[in-house]
DRENNUFI-496819 format. One record per residue (C-alpha): residue in one letter; x, y, z. Coordinates in nm, 4 decimals. Each point is the difference from the previous one (the first is absolute). Layout:
<'A', <X, Y, Z>>,
...
//
This chain:
<'X', <3.4364, 2.0392, 0.1761>>,
<'X', <0.0747, 0.2783, 0.2415>>,
<'X', <-0.3452, 0.1507, -0.0463>>,
<'X', <-0.1644, -0.3319, 0.1046>>,
<'X', <0.2449, -0.0338, 0.2863>>,
<'X', <-0.0679, 0.3608, 0.1109>>,
<'X', <-0.3792, -0.0525, -0.0027>>,
<'X', <0.0290, -0.3316, 0.1881>>,
<'X', <0.2391, 0.1461, 0.2519>>,
<'X', <-0.2122, 0.3057, 0.0682>>,
<'X', <-0.3196, -0.2011, 0.0444>>,
<'X', <0.1769, -0.2454, 0.2225>>,
<'X', <0.1525, 0.2713, 0.2059>>,
<'X', <-0.3285, 0.1823, 0.0353>>,
<'X', <-0.1558, -0.3230, 0.1304>>,
<'X', <0.2849, -0.0596, 0.2399>>,
<'X', <0.0277, 0.3628, 0.0980>>,
<'X', <0.3779, 0.0027, -0.0546>>,
<'X', <0.2421, 0.2807, 0.0816>>,
<'X', <0.2992, 0.1620, -0.1718>>,
<'X', <0.0708, 0.3474, 0.1356>>,
<'X', <-0.1118, 0.0397, 0.3580>>,
<'X', <-0.0699, 0.3452, 0.1361>>,
<'X', <0.2765, 0.0155, 0.2551>>,
<'X', <0.0012, 0.2699, 0.2611>>,
<'X', <0.3253, 0.1726, 0.0406>>,
<'X', <0.1512, 0.3331, -0.0677>>,
<'X', <0.3649, 0.0416, 0.0383>>,
<'X', <0.0746, -0.2411, 0.2855>>,
<'X', <-0.2829, -0.2617, 0.0213>>,
<'X', <0.0426, -0.3690, -0.0435>>,
<'X', <-0.2506, -0.2298, -0.1722>>,
<'X', <-0.3239, -0.0515, 0.1857>>,
<'X', <-0.2418, -0.2402, -0.1727>>,
<'X', <-0.2854, 0.0595, 0.2395>>,
<'X', <-0.3215, 0.1575, -0.1305>>,
<'X', <-0.1979, 0.1888, 0.2657>>,
<'X', <-0.3047, 0.0952, -0.2070>>,
<'X', <-0.3026, -0.2179, 0.0953>>,
<'X', <-0.2002, -0.1658, -0.2762>>,
<'X', <-0.3555, -0.1387, 0.0164>>,
<'X', <0.1075, -0.3058, -0.2050>>,
<'X', <0.2363, -0.1180, 0.2760>>,
<'X', <0.0041, -0.3596, -0.1273>>,
<'X', <0.1957, 0.1214, -0.3055>>,
<'X', <0.2763, 0.1357, 0.2250>>,
<'X', <0.0501, -0.2597, 0.2696>>,
<'X', <0.3280, 0.1330, 0.1389>>,
<'X', <-0.1408, 0.3530, 0.0320>>,
<'X', <-0.2990, -0.1467, 0.1794>>,
<'X', <0.2274, -0.2108, 0.2256>>,
<'X', <0.1982, 0.3125, 0.0983>>,
<'X', <-0.3213, 0.1676, 0.1135>>,
<'X', <-0.0627, -0.2924, 0.2368>>,
<'X', <0.3550, -0.0365, 0.1347>>,
<'X', <0.1527, 0.2140, 0.2801>>,
<'X', <0.1415, 0.3199, -0.1387>>,
<'X', <0.3561, -0.1009, 0.0830>>,
<'X', <0.0014, -0.2978, -0.2417>>,
<'X', <-0.0975, 0.0424, -0.3604>>,
<'X', <0.0391, -0.2034, -0.3200>>,
<'X', <0.0004, 0.1073, -0.3612>>,
<'X', <0.0081, -0.1655, -0.3421>>,
<'X', <0.0085, 0.1131, -0.3547>>,
<'X', <0.0223, -0.1755, -0.3389>>,
<'X', <0.0780, 0.1589, -0.3302>>,
<'X', <-0.0026, -0.1204, -0.3541>>,
<'X', <0.1103, 0.1701, -0.3237>>,
<'X', <-0.0261, -0.1381, -0.3511>>,
<'X', <0.2533, 0.1714, -0.2270>>,
<'X', <0.1969, -0.0421, -0.3192>>,
<'X', <0.3177, 0.1321, -0.1574>>,
<'X', <0.0257, 0.0144, -0.3745>>,
<'X', <0.3275, 0.1127, -0.1553>>,
<'X', <0.2210, -0.1151, 0.2909>>,
<'X', <0.3459, 0.1467, -0.0533>>,
<'X', <-0.1543, 0.1910, -0.2966>>,
<'X', <0.0030, -0.3245, -0.1921>>,
<'X', <-0.2816, -0.2300, -0.1234>>,
<'X', <-0.0174, -0.1815, 0.3366>>,
<'X', <-0.3301, -0.0099, 0.1933>>,
<'X', <-0.1188, -0.1353, 0.3347>>,
<'X', <-0.3297, -0.0018, 0.1886>>,
<'X', <-0.0376, -0.1189, 0.3558>>,
<'X', <-0.1817, 0.0350, 0.3295>>,
<'X', <0.1468, 0.1363, 0.3210>>,
<'X', <-0.1422, -0.0869, 0.3448>>,
<'X', <0.0990, 0.1279, 0.3404>>,
<'X', <-0.1342, -0.0969, 0.3437>>,
<'X', <0.0928, 0.1789, 0.3182>>,
<'X', <-0.1023, -0.1011, 0.3520>>,
<'X', <0.0804, 0.2171, 0.3016>>,
<'X', <-0.0320, 0.0041, 0.3738>>,
<'X', <0.0166, 0.3234, 0.2125>>,
<'X', <0.0518, -0.0179, 0.3754>>,
<'X', <-0.0113, 0.3094, 0.2141>>,
<'X', <-0.0285, -0.0940, 0.3746>>,
<'X', <0.0901, 0.3538, 0.1098>>,
<'X', <0.0147, 0.3427, -0.1668>>,
<'X', <0.3782, -0.0109, -0.0074>>,
<'X', <0.0516, -0.3512, -0.1362>>,
<'X', <-0.1087, -0.1344, -0.3449>>,
<'X', <0.0978, -0.3279, -0.1713>>,
<'X', <-0.0678, -0.0627, -0.3651>>,
<'X', <0.0416, -0.3099, -0.2108>>,
<'X', <-0.1006, -0.0291, -0.3703>>,
<'X', <0.0621, -0.2980, -0.2302>>,
<'X', <-0.0331, 0.0113, -0.3805>>,
<'X', <-0.0394, -0.2429, -0.2853>>,
<'X', <0.0664, 0.1414, -0.3487>>,
<'X', <-0.0323, -0.2209, -0.3060>>,
<'X', <-0.0122, 0.0192, -0.3804>>,
<'X', <-0.2021, -0.2318, -0.2298>>,
<'X', <-0.0317, -0.0711, -0.3752>>,
<'X', <0.3307, 0.1854, -0.0735>>,
<'X', <0.2381, -0.1008, -0.2801>>,
<'X', <0.2802, 0.2596, -0.0168>>,
<'X', <-0.0064, 0.1825, 0.3349>>,
<'X', <0.1659, -0.2220, 0.2562>>,
<'X', <-0.1404, -0.1566, 0.3192>>,
<'X', <0.2252, 0.2265, 0.2108>>,
<'X', <-0.0225, 0.3355, 0.1669>>,
<'X', <-0.1670, 0.2323, -0.0549>>,
<'X', <-0.2635, -0.2383, -0.1430>>,
<'X', <0.0245, -0.2900, 0.2544>>,
<'X', <0.1019, -0.0492, 0.3579>>,
<'X', <-0.2001, -0.2754, 0.1684>>,
<'X', <-0.0907, 0.0343, 0.3689>>,
<'X', <0.2500, 0.2232, 0.1709>>,
<'X', <0.0288, 0.2600, 0.2744>>,
<'X', <-0.1308, 0.3313, -0.1206>>,
<'X', <0.0191, 0.1960, 0.3308>>,
<'X', <0.0997, -0.0889, 0.3527>>,
<'X', <0.0764, 0.2879, 0.2363>>,
<'X', <-0.0484, 0.1430, 0.3454>>,
<'X', <-0.0954, 0.3640, 0.0587>>,
<'X', <0.0756, 0.1692, 0.3337>>,
<'X', <-0.2013, 0.3143, 0.0431>>,
<'X', <-0.2676, 0.1110, -0.2482>>,
<'X', <0.0271, 0.1110, -0.3544>>,
<'X', <-0.3280, 0.1947, 0.0241>>,
<'X', <0.0069, 0.1311, 0.3619>>,
<'X', <0.2662, 0.1798, 0.1988>>,
<'X', <0.3208, 0.1161, -0.1572>>,
<'X', <0.2349, -0.2961, -0.0101>>,
<'X', <0.0138, -0.3699, -0.1004>>,
<'X', <0.2555, -0.2664, -0.0895>>,
<'X', <-0.0469, -0.2816, -0.2438>>,
<'X', <0.2233, -0.3076, -0.0440>>,
<'X', <-0.0450, -0.2879, -0.2354>>,
<'X', <-0.1187, -0.0522, -0.3572>>,
<'X', <-0.2395, 0.2515, -0.1508>>,
<'X', <-0.0794, 0.2131, -0.3045>>,
<'X', <0.1252, 0.3540, -0.0474>>,
<'X', <-0.2177, 0.2748, -0.1442>>,
<'X', <0.1464, 0.3496, -0.0279>>,
<'X', <-0.1467, 0.2965, -0.1809>>,
<'X', <-0.1651, -0.1100, -0.3219>>,
<'X', <0.2409, -0.2999, -0.0018>>,
<'X', <0.2055, 0.1328, -0.2904>>,
<'X', <0.3174, -0.0817, 0.1921>>,
<'X', <-0.1109, -0.2631, 0.2581>>,
<'X', <-0.3172, -0.1990, -0.0041>>,
<'X', <-0.1526, -0.3543, 0.0207>>,
<'X', <-0.0409, -0.0436, -0.3826>>,
<'X', <-0.3453, -0.1508, 0.0550>>,
<'X', <-0.0936, -0.0238, -0.3730>>,
<'X', <0.2624, -0.2710, -0.0328>>,
<'X', <-0.1312, -0.3374, 0.1080>>,
<'X', <0.2710, -0.0495, 0.2610>>,
<'X', <0.0329, 0.3527, 0.1478>>,
<'X', <0.2965, 0.1222, 0.2027>>,
<'X', <0.0838, -0.0046, 0.3711>>,
<'X', <0.3016, 0.0833, 0.2181>>,
<'X', <0.1589, -0.1347, 0.3163>>,
<'X', <0.0343, 0.3133, 0.2029>>,
<'X', <0.0368, 0.1893, 0.3255>>,
<'X', <-0.1838, 0.3260, -0.0210>>,
<'X', <-0.0721, 0.2883, 0.2385>>,
<'X', <-0.2800, 0.2412, -0.0724>>,
<'X', <-0.0529, 0.3475, 0.1414>>,
<'X', <-0.3425, 0.1458, -0.0658>>,
<'X', <-0.0978, 0.3044, 0.2042>>,
<'X', <-0.2767, 0.2154, -0.1505>>,
<'X', <0.0894, 0.1218, -0.3533>>,
<'X', <0.3254, -0.2053, -0.0195>>,
<'X', <0.0995, -0.3563, -0.0841>>,
<'X', <0.3595, -0.1241, -0.0003>>,
<'X', <0.1069, -0.3637, -0.0636>>,
<'X', <0.3506, -0.1097, 0.0769>>,
<'X', <0.0738, -0.3486, -0.1194>>,
<'X', <0.2582, -0.2701, -0.0761>>,
<'X', <-0.1273, -0.2618, -0.2430>>,
<'X', <0.0804, -0.2704, -0.2514>>,
<'X', <-0.2265, -0.0900, -0.2928>>,
<'X', <-0.1382, -0.3592, -0.0062>>,
<'X', <0.1381, -0.2064, -0.2889>>,
<'X', <-0.2705, -0.2375, -0.1266>>,
<'X', <0.0774, -0.3660, -0.0795>>,
<'X', <-0.2926, -0.2347, -0.0514>>,
<'X', <0.0022, -0.3189, 0.2117>>,
<'X', <0.1994, 0.1396, 0.2933>>,
<'X', <-0.0702, 0.2576, 0.2709>>,
<'X', <0.1006, 0.3318, -0.1464>>,
<'X', <0.2827, 0.1963, 0.1594>>,
<'X', <0.2016, 0.3113, -0.0588>>,
<'X', <0.3504, -0.0036, -0.1423>>,
<'X', <0.2682, 0.0854, 0.2544>>,
<'X', <0.1730, 0.3344, -0.0792>>,
<'X', <-0.2796, 0.1155, -0.2372>>,
<'X', <-0.1392, 0.2746, 0.2298>>,
<'X', <-0.1932, 0.3207, -0.0089>>,
<'X', <0.0202, 0.2593, 0.2781>>,
<'X', <-0.2057, 0.3121, 0.0014>>,
<'X', <-0.1776, 0.2965, 0.1530>>,
<'X', <-0.3318, 0.0833, -0.1631>>,
<'X', <-0.2029, 0.2973, 0.1336>>,
<'X', <-0.3262, 0.1681, -0.0742>>,
<'X', <-0.0941, 0.3574, 0.0996>>,
<'X', <-0.3725, 0.0869, -0.0375>>,
<'X', <0.0047, 0.3562, 0.1393>>,
<'X', <0.3008, 0.1763, -0.1519>>,
<'X', <-0.1631, 0.0880, -0.3340>>,
<'X', <-0.3766, 0.0767, -0.0158>>,
<'X', <-0.2069, -0.2732, -0.1618>>,
<'X', <0.3089, -0.2116, -0.0663>>,
<'X', <0.2188, -0.2732, 0.1409>>,
<'X', <0.3766, 0.0197, -0.0163>>,
<'X', <0.1918, -0.3337, 0.0209>>,
<'X', <0.3785, 0.0292, 0.0111>>,
<'X', <0.2038, -0.3253, 0.0246>>,
<'X', <0.3517, -0.1326, 0.0193>>,
<'X', <0.0761, -0.3622, -0.0960>>,
<'X', <0.3204, -0.2004, 0.0128>>,
<'X', <0.0104, -0.3126, -0.2061>>,
<'X', <0.2757, -0.2589, 0.0127>>,
<'X', <0.0430, -0.3258, -0.1922>>,
<'X', <0.2776, -0.2606, 0.0086>>,
<'X', <0.2465, -0.0116, -0.2853>>,
<'X', <0.0338, -0.3774, -0.0127>>,
<'X', <-0.3598, -0.0523, -0.1196>>,
<'X', <-0.1370, 0.1236, -0.3360>>,
<'X', <-0.3170, 0.1945, 0.0773>>,
<'X', <-0.1975, 0.2594, -0.1928>>,
<'X', <0.0860, 0.2221, 0.2952>>,
<'X', <0.3739, -0.0068, -0.0773>>,
<'X', <-0.0177, -0.0900, -0.3735>>,
<'X', <0.2752, -0.2580, 0.0702>>,
<'X', <0.2569, 0.2761, 0.0207>>,
<'X', <0.1045, -0.0503, 0.3636>>,
<'X', <-0.0943, 0.1323, 0.3426>>,
<'X', <-0.2703, 0.2642, 0.0034>>,
<'X', <-0.0126, 0.2808, 0.2515>>,
<'X', <-0.2616, 0.2524, -0.1191>>,
<'X', <-0.1554, 0.3036, 0.1770>>,
<'X', <-0.3272, 0.1369, -0.1356>>,
<'X', <-0.1247, 0.3428, 0.1224>>,
<'X', <-0.3357, 0.1159, -0.1238>>,
<'X', <-0.3350, 0.1531, 0.0772>>,
<'X', <-0.3620, -0.0292, -0.1117>>,
<'X', <-0.2531, 0.2892, 0.0082>>,
<'X', <-0.3689, -0.0701, -0.0634>>,
<'X', <-0.2946, 0.2261, 0.0510>>,
<'X', <-0.2924, 0.1988, -0.1478>>,
<'X', <-0.0588, 0.3532, -0.1227>>,
<'X', <-0.3280, 0.1874, -0.0417>>,
<'X', <-0.1969, -0.3266, 0.0699>>,
<'X', <0.0178, -0.1119, -0.3648>>,
<'X', <0.3761, -0.0340, -0.0491>>,
<'X', <0.2188, -0.2705, 0.1458>>,
<'X', <0.3696, -0.0560, -0.0376>>,
<'X', <0.2576, -0.2618, 0.0865>>,
<'X', <0.3760, 0.0609, -0.0373>>,
<'X', <0.2843, -0.2272, 0.1042>>,
<'X', <0.3766, 0.0291, -0.0637>>,
<'X', <0.3034, -0.1745, 0.1340>>,
<'X', <0.3751, 0.0003, -0.0414>>,
<'X', <0.2356, -0.2978, 0.0389>>,
<'X', <0.3625, -0.0190, 0.0973>>,
<'X', <0.2404, -0.2623, 0.1324>>,
<'X', <0.1949, -0.2840, -0.1627>>,
<'X', <-0.0616, -0.3043, -0.2143>>,
<'X', <0.3124, -0.2110, -0.0278>>,
<'X', <0.2676, 0.2382, -0.1324>>,
<'X', <-0.2678, 0.2444, -0.1263>>,
<'X', <-0.1149, 0.3112, 0.1786>>,
<'X', <-0.3787, 0.0464, -0.0157>>,
<'X', <-0.1525, 0.3181, -0.1428>>,
<'X', <-0.3660, -0.0520, -0.0922>>,
<'X', <-0.3346, 0.1759, 0.0436>>,
<'X', <-0.3674, -0.0312, -0.0858>>,
<'X', <-0.3200, 0.2089, 0.0092>>,
<'X', <-0.3753, -0.0357, -0.0180>>,
<'X', <-0.2313, 0.2907, -0.0743>>,
<'X', <-0.3787, -0.0394, -0.0137>>,
<'X', <-0.2799, 0.2570, -0.0065>>,
<'X', <-0.3786, -0.0628, -0.0278>>,
<'X', <-0.3156, 0.2028, -0.0428>>,
<'X', <-0.3411, -0.1376, 0.1104>>,
<'X', <-0.3250, 0.1277, -0.1550>>,
<'X', <-0.2082, -0.0270, 0.3119>>,
<'X', <-0.3199, 0.1522, -0.1345>>,
<'X', <-0.0458, -0.2754, -0.2490>>,
<'X', <-0.1680, -0.3343, 0.0791>>,
<'X', <0.3030, -0.2144, -0.0826>>,
<'X', <0.2422, 0.2388, 0.1761>>,
<'X', <0.2813, -0.0782, -0.2506>>,
<'X', <0.3529, 0.0642, 0.1170>>,
<'X', <0.2298, 0.0965, -0.2849>>,
<'X', <0.3638, -0.0358, 0.0728>>,
<'X', <0.3449, 0.0492, -0.1569>>,
<'X', <0.3207, -0.1553, 0.1213>>,
<'X', <0.3764, -0.0209, -0.0752>>,
<'X', <0.2349, -0.2606, 0.1346>>,
<'X', <0.3765, -0.0022, -0.0387>>,
<'X', <0.2767, -0.2307, 0.1268>>,
<'X', <0.3661, 0.0355, -0.0990>>,
<'X', <0.1963, -0.2613, -0.1856>>,
<'X', <0.3677, -0.0897, -0.0252>>,
<'X', <0.1365, 0.2207, -0.2771>>,
<'X', <0.3492, -0.1459, 0.0065>>,
<'X', <0.0079, -0.3730, 0.0887>>,
<'X', <0.3777, -0.0035, -0.0261>>,
<'X', <0.0499, 0.2918, 0.2387>>,
<'X', <0.0402, 0.0091, 0.3760>>,
<'X', <-0.3428, 0.1580, 0.0698>>,
<'X', <-0.3157, -0.2083, 0.0239>>,
<'X', <-0.2974, 0.2170, -0.1147>>,
<'X', <-0.2840, -0.2548, -0.0048>>,
<'X', <-0.2740, 0.1020, 0.2479>>,
<'X', <-0.0893, -0.2772, 0.2475>>,
<'X', <-0.3798, -0.0216, 0.0443>>,
<'X', <0.0556, -0.1964, 0.3275>>,
<'X', <-0.3128, -0.1990, 0.0979>>,
<'X', <-0.3110, 0.1648, -0.1506>>,
<'X', <-0.3528, -0.1099, -0.0581>>,
<'X', <0.0910, 0.0341, -0.3621>>,
<'X', <-0.3368, -0.0847, -0.1539>>,
<'X', <-0.1532, 0.3100, -0.1768>>,
<'X', <0.2845, 0.2234, 0.1195>>,
<'X', <0.1576, 0.0098, -0.3474>>,
<'X', <-0.2484, -0.1939, -0.2046>>,
<'X', <-0.2964, -0.2332, 0.0640>>,
<'X', <0.1598, -0.2755, -0.2090>>,
<'X', <0.2931, -0.0003, 0.2388>>,
<'X', <0.2631, -0.0227, -0.2752>>,
<'X', <0.2158, 0.2947, 0.1193>>,
<'X', <0.1597, 0.0922, 0.3290>>,
<'X', <0.1086, 0.3330, 0.1510>>,
<'X', <0.3452, -0.0393, -0.1457>>,
<'X', <0.1507, 0.1608, -0.3152>>,
<'X', <-0.3407, 0.1174, -0.1109>>,
<'X', <-0.2012, 0.3050, -0.1069>>,
<'X', <-0.3783, -0.0299, 0.0119>>,
<'X', <-0.2569, 0.2587, -0.1063>>,
<'X', <-0.3412, -0.1035, 0.1297>>,
<'X', <-0.3537, 0.1328, -0.0173>>,
<'X', <-0.3394, -0.1429, 0.0822>>,
<'X', <-0.3411, 0.0301, 0.1570>>,
<'X', <-0.1815, -0.1740, 0.2837>>,
<'X', <-0.3834, 0.0004, 0.0117>>,
<'X', <-0.2661, -0.1082, 0.2404>>,
<'X', <-0.2706, -0.1004, -0.2456>>,
<'X', <-0.2288, -0.1338, 0.2775>>,
<'X', <0.0041, -0.0373, 0.3753>>,
<'X', <0.2047, -0.3206, -0.0186>>,
<'X', <0.1660, 0.0246, -0.3434>>,
<'X', <0.3297, 0.1670, -0.0837>>,
<'X', <0.1690, 0.0271, -0.3431>>,
<'X', <0.3578, 0.0895, -0.0727>>,
<'X', <0.1677, 0.0782, -0.3303>>,
<'X', <0.3733, 0.0719, -0.0179>>,
<'X', <0.2459, 0.0702, -0.2777>>,
<'X', <0.3818, -0.0255, 0.0457>>,
<'X', <0.2917, 0.0913, -0.2276>>,
<'X', <0.3317, -0.1670, 0.0963>>,
<'X', <0.3616, 0.0908, -0.0798>>,
<'X', <0.3320, -0.1192, 0.1314>>,
<'X', <0.1883, 0.2632, 0.1976>>,
<'X', <0.3159, -0.1329, -0.1805>>,
<'X', <0.0543, -0.2659, -0.2630>>,
<'X', <0.3252, -0.0920, 0.1769>>,
<'X', <-0.1940, -0.1749, 0.2772>>,
<'X', <-0.2439, -0.2901, 0.0002>>,
<'X', <-0.3789, -0.0133, -0.0011>>,
<'X', <-0.1089, -0.0934, 0.3502>>,
<'X', <-0.3226, -0.1882, 0.0889>>,
<'X', <-0.2322, 0.0839, 0.2858>>,
<'X', <0.1975, -0.2336, 0.2238>>,
<'X', <0.3105, 0.2101, -0.0506>>,
<'X', <0.1836, -0.2777, -0.1841>>,
<'X', <0.1306, 0.0412, -0.3597>>,
<'X', <-0.2693, -0.0764, -0.2585>>,
<'X', <0.1983, 0.0977, -0.3123>>,
<'X', <0.3731, 0.0473, -0.0031>>,
<'X', <0.1499, 0.3347, -0.0979>>,
<'X', <0.0150, 0.0751, -0.3755>>,
<'X', <0.2114, 0.3183, -0.0484>>,
<'X', <-0.0196, -0.0491, -0.3739>>,
<'X', <-0.3788, 0.0432, -0.0114>>,
<'X', <-0.1114, 0.3068, -0.1999>>,
<'X', <-0.2768, 0.1051, 0.2421>>,
<'X', <-0.0717, 0.0189, 0.3730>>,
<'X', <-0.3757, -0.0437, -0.0585>>,
<'X', <-0.1268, -0.3175, 0.1712>>,
<'X', <-0.3629, 0.0361, -0.0980>>,
<'X', <-0.3362, 0.1066, 0.1312>>,
<'X', <-0.2692, -0.1652, 0.2124>>,
<'X', <-0.3721, 0.0251, 0.0202>>,
<'X', <-0.1812, -0.1274, 0.3129>>,
<'X', <-0.3771, -0.0539, 0.0353>>,
<'X', <-0.1180, -0.1102, 0.3464>>,
<'X', <-0.3380, -0.0449, 0.1716>>,
<'X', <-0.0815, -0.0940, 0.3564>>,
<'X', <-0.3235, -0.0775, 0.1797>>,
<'X', <-0.0084, 0.0067, 0.3842>>,
<'X', <-0.2930, -0.2068, 0.1102>>,
<'X', <0.0472, 0.0549, 0.3707>>,
<'X', <0.2779, 0.0094, 0.2589>>,
<'X', <0.0712, -0.3677, -0.0641>>,
<'X', <-0.0232, -0.0453, -0.3763>>,
<'X', <0.1475, 0.1856, -0.2991>>,
<'X', <0.0121, -0.0915, -0.3688>>,
<'X', <0.2194, 0.1469, -0.2768>>,
<'X', <0.1267, -0.0487, -0.3498>>,
<'X', <0.2204, 0.1838, -0.2479>>,
<'X', <0.2514, 0.0025, -0.2765>>,
<'X', <0.3471, 0.1491, -0.0280>>,
<'X', <0.1529, 0.0202, -0.3516>>,
<'X', <0.3551, 0.1056, -0.0824>>,
<'X', <0.0701, 0.1340, -0.3535>>,
<'X', <0.3715, -0.0705, -0.0524>>,
<'X', <0.2189, 0.2998, -0.0914>>,
<'X', <0.3113, 0.0233, -0.2136>>,
<'X', <0.2393, -0.1213, 0.2736>>,
<'X', <-0.1996, -0.3202, 0.0666>>,
<'X', <-0.0523, -0.0593, -0.3711>>,
<'X', <0.3787, 0.0154, -0.0518>>,
<'X', <0.1063, -0.2058, 0.3043>>,
<'X', <-0.2812, -0.2578, 0.0190>>,
<'X', <-0.2404, -0.1636, -0.2473>>,
<'X', <-0.2224, 0.3067, 0.0511>>,
<'X', <-0.3333, -0.1647, 0.0713>>,
<'X', <-0.2521, 0.2049, 0.1948>>,
<'X', <-0.0699, -0.1188, 0.3535>>,
<'X', <-0.3472, -0.0618, 0.1445>>,
<'X', <-0.1001, -0.0524, 0.3627>>,
<'X', <-0.3751, -0.0820, 0.0423>>,
<'X', <-0.1275, -0.0949, 0.3464>>,
<'X', <-0.3142, -0.0576, 0.1999>>,
<'X', <-0.0269, -0.0422, 0.3778>>,
<'X', <-0.2376, -0.0197, 0.2917>>,
<'X', <0.0857, 0.0712, 0.3597>>,
<'X', <-0.1438, -0.1585, 0.3145>>,
<'X', <0.0778, 0.0641, 0.3677>>,
<'X', <-0.1878, -0.2353, 0.2241>>,
//
């Protein structure tokens, strides 16, 4: 059934020129901008882009639609399956009457169809809501200073700690006040924010007292051919509401200090390292947690496909003694979690060890292939298995005889037709390990998907 649905969905999407994963400009401090500046001879296919060319430069519109047909077999590592279709429509307006004033408004409609087991709630569905609405004083691209106030996305570094989570149908935004300093070779963002809590049928809002404050910086000239990104984050959450942030254990006051270093060596070698340490308090617990990400790649540039071979290790601490006074579970905060630990998005950056290797290839001018293998272990059996959202997926089982969660194989292909349209498909398969076989029904998990992207 899914094969027929996948074929139908892909053909329909190709006809409609749908969109799933827009190419969003950004870097460490940019907000979403749906506009596509590249001209196209077939202008009638991209009416909003054509309209922007005719309008005064200070008023621009943008629109994008995305669709993804996907399935999950082995939900909860049990014989439970679902297959469904996700759609997302975003409409934006960008007003810039002067160089120092910019107003942005983006609305979004996210919906799920044909589902049976996944629910019509976030992150699958949130019908017509405010995606972004903010004012920018100054310029994020010119000068050395700007201030932003309102609702917007956050994108820092490679989004391992804070990002918009765009693979999910709903995505993530924040209500924020942010000041950016960006003289040559340096970017610093200082912000106070609160994540938006999605509830379908009402205008989304943040939860009072659930706040994130931070300083995120980026230095491009300290280390040759590399960017250094140190950051300090302070996260607080109210104790009277049970959240994944506070695990229902009381008031959270958590400080995260960390840094990311990414660069190249000898033209063929690239690397990406990020580590952070967390302290503070959670209820009566004192926080003592940490995590790290280490990635290195080598690109064979003299071959036609220019394959990049990479190896990676990810670690995040877990709570070794749940009955003690120290809380050791690393908090992944608000990442774009997709493909940070695994492409199937079954594991988060909490109580985890992940050994990863793979290869990316450019088999043609517009085609890219990716193959990835992961091997997953719990950092400690005394803590839970956490999903990509950061919430508990499987409760702790200290009596299990192994920490081995399992392994995953990902096969992904993408075709970029032009600046407006991209197609892709793939399969992620998890082979359950001894821990999952002992604590669940042990059925392997599959995540096949197909998508097309369209920015008009």
